[in-house]
C-alpha angles and dihedrals in degrees: 000000000000115000117211111230091180128018127196115271129218109268141191125217109223114205106317100327114122118230128224122232116198135191130187126188140169128237097015132155094182137005125192134174123235115198122192090346095307128104117248112234112263090234089067092057124091112201134193126189129202140159124246105232094206098053104016090231124142115257119201126192122191132193132193132177122228116199130206089243091059092053094045092050092054112093103175128139091258139039120289107274141182135190138181126243115197127193130208131167088268100050145283137303129198127214127219119283113259116204121217117204134175109246120224142150122206119230103229125067115235087224126012120205114260126223118250142193108215131179117241112278090017121127120261119205117179114187122212127179109183124220119276111268147156114256096028113261122248115231127222130176127224128197113199086343092305119115117249117229109198090190089069097048120048090194091066126069122184099166100087107097094311091302124134113228123187106187099201117018118228127191087251090061090072110109148091114302124199130187117215126195124192140172134161091290106050148329123244134195127211126218113283117256118209114217117196118190107200135189120218114222122253130201122251119224117285116264120236116280111271121238116274105277092219110074089203131025129352120356141129139265127199144192130201144202133194132226093240104108081106112347114229113263134190095008096316117162118276115238115281118229138039123322091198129043123194130194130179119252138182121220119202107241114247116246117206117222122248132197123250118224119287117268122239118281112270125238114286108269126222086261088061094248132118129197140213127189140194134189132221094240105109080107112343115225113271138181095014096316121155122271117239117277119230138039124320093209138029131198132190141169111276099198098052089247096310096114120168111201108142130019109197106159139035090244090061091051091054093047094052092043090057092048091050093052091050090052092051091051092051091049092052090051093050092050092050094051091048093052092049095052092047091053090052094053103042094094095059103050097112098044119106133187109271091211087077089067096051106035147000094068127096132179117250127191112211117197121184111232117205113234107258122232119249089236094062129073113233092340092166099042119103121212118256106247097192107047113090113228129198117218112211097168135358122059111164125183126216094211135029114266137189119236090255088055092056093082111090127343118030100030091056094041103074087138120017121251097014123125115230124200116204129187116250093239087062091054092051091051090054093047093247124139112253115269131158102225140015118203115212121226121218116253116227092202141341125317110279112270127225121013098329094100124166098260092181088083094057120093113245094242092059101037098087092048091049093051091047090051093052093048090064092056121082113251121252111275116240112253094232134105127193131182143157116254132188138183092302091063125209146188135282121200130185101215119250094354103093088235117128141159125211118200107195124223109273096019090112118056117256118269089020129115123197127190104222126185135195122199139177117215109240098184121073110292118256087222106097110188118221125235113336094343113124137201103245100192145000125305104252128197125193125176168006087286095209093066123091125195126218094225127032119272121214120239117191118203121178118228137191101217123113098236112242123136090205092063106026135051103194123196134192112221131190129202114235124220088260090060096253124127122234130182116254098185146318113256090236093046123113107230139142096212096080140341132233122196112189116208122182094268106014142034119226113205128192110210140169099200132054123231144107116312138180139175120238124192123208110196110224096187142013088260093069106124127211110197113228126189113221116207132171123209129182139186140170114260127222088268104073092219095054125084124186123216113197117192118196127195108190138157112284094248128112090237094062092044093050091053092054093045092052092049091048092050089056089057097042091251121167126211104237102189139011108276117253133211121245122193105218112196125213091234097119093249120135132243123248124201119188140168114225140184097023107177107256119231088021105060140013136188116242137224102334130068116262092252132060125187125206122199117247096241091054091057099037098047098035092130090225093301106138113246109231129193121183129206122190117211128188130205118220092212135024086228089073105096101158128074122195122175144119130251112207120197115182140158115227106255088003143078126322131207126191120199115199110217117204111160144141123239090215114091097223094052099051122119114234124221128204110252100201131028094209114042098198095154090105092059109039091148132030125181133198128353095342090067092064128071096207113070110243095237092054091045090055091050092049092050092047089050101047103032089069112083113248126208091223092049094252093139137104092301091063089044088056091047093052090052091053094257104134103143136077095006089164087078091063092043089064093056123095089233111021092182092055091054091047089052090049088055089049090052091052093049095046101041092123105037100029088203101189090164090069091052091047090051091050091052090047091052090053089051096243 
């Protein structure tokens, strides 16, 4: 039978080029191709005959061409195929089937590699699925256009389903990676994937605590660390936590030494000298004080130079005997004269000069002046009550007033006990009878809040109308919330004040119910800061004070300080039952009695006992910033041509803003522009308030100047009382219904804020502004599970997971760190469930947003 020496091979048609199939057999009389079960016409065969020299048998070789059209026209269930059939005188033989396919390679990758940011020593997996092709494409990886050979680097594997795997990422693995796919038709490139291997920063060790910065008395000391162990690279996260820690310290004041009085002269020595001594013990130097300057002993000749030491000759004896006799004679003479003078003066010992009784003495009144703080202007100076002063410009009011109230007392009391002279034209414009002077009266406290106004200042003709007007306005709501709580806990909120109280689950014993209240003091606080210290937020009371909870509750108090431990030292104070205030802790202090977490606009405090609390800020430097909210209100006065602009500078707390809003509502005031934030520095520079760009020929300011200046101490130590400056504008024509101007509030050598006023005088055309961002007045009290953002079942699982110590540190300490709690962790360590207290603090911080996504992300980052 024929034996095939060469059989047809599988072939691929590239583009439109035909392929050649060949077949060779021995011995063979005929060879024909059969394709897809049908004989190929003999005219399409090309045959060659030869003789095998070794055997003498006939060898036949046959060729056929297969075109792209033939393959495309075939629609069978399998690929296009061809085989040879060879004949000899004994029979036939068939070759293998050779498949013919059209080769191609698609352009687009089924999956391009994606860029990644991977921590160092993390695993990198880049996926690549090449384009569809016949034959299948071979994949190769490039890094920065250079081929990657996985055989040379054990850390890299490219064998797994075309993917690139780097087991442990190194910094050198950062780069642009490209996947290439190639077959006999073409070569394709994927999109480049940028891989960044980053290094997260790590803290170095803490430095030693610095010396107390105050050489004497109370101060602070700090230590620092740097994010260099390792330093963040390639966009790695900067270290979380504080780079500087501060604690308070007290340095003993140095006492310089001082000499005691000299001792008596010693007995004359053989060398004719005597000594006297003194010691540095009055007082001795202490705590690094200076030692006394000068000598501790003195010596001098005790014979006035006539020293007898050795007598050698008789002449010397005679000489010294004569000198001795002379000395004795002089001594006798001196004693005689002294006795004589004493006898002459004995009768006048008790007589004094009578001139001492009639002259030479004047009465002096000494008044102790407390040393002023460097942050205050003229803090120790008292106003001159007798000198008449003329005010040509600024008159600022401490409380909002109606036009009818601007007649006697408050308008002319910008500063207590100062005489103010006002021109008569000014009095006429305000509707006041002409008088030359108005004498201010000292205020004992703030202007009365609510409806209890000082009606003695209202003219009789307007009093009835004013009372009738007030009766139609709702009274000020009391800033107090009360509710009944049980074992499930809950939340109390004083609406629109930023003050809230969170009672955790389990803080109250089972089967018990407590009536708990939360109140904000509306009258002026009894806490009077000393020096440059300021009250940073409202005075808050929660109670009853005789109750004690088993787990800490969270009290949230808003504040107006720009949080910076370099510039502020913030304290939490509590009022005792005797009415005195005592310090509970410094916010930066490490203690296990309570915990303070200072956010940018509020302080969240974990406490075990109810009472009255307040935040006090002690500015450490001139860069300490008190955040003020600047708001402009306006209303039409009784004279239809007059319009009053009232500019308020108040603490940036919801409490202070609410007080102003309620007062303005009573007067029909309208908020003219969104309030803005002003950073007021403790640098002793004053505040300037001015009205700019008033349209000429339409409006004019009367009778003040367009700028008013307020002393620094009045703004800085305002004790939460809103500062209020009034400007009176007049329209030239009743047809003018629009007011456009700017109100500029700036601190000299400080920040400036400009409020653009664009309003209508007509009531129905005014634009309204939202007073409060969080309208929580509808939910002042929430009890049970609905008061908490974290579902109770999830909270239990988190506590069970993180309260248990973990060898990798994935316990409550990491939970605290991921929630930006990096200080005073010893407080949580003393709690029965540290995770529960951390979650209570999270609930207090997120009462408005309830951002569970952030908590979920934190747990995901921990790997739990």
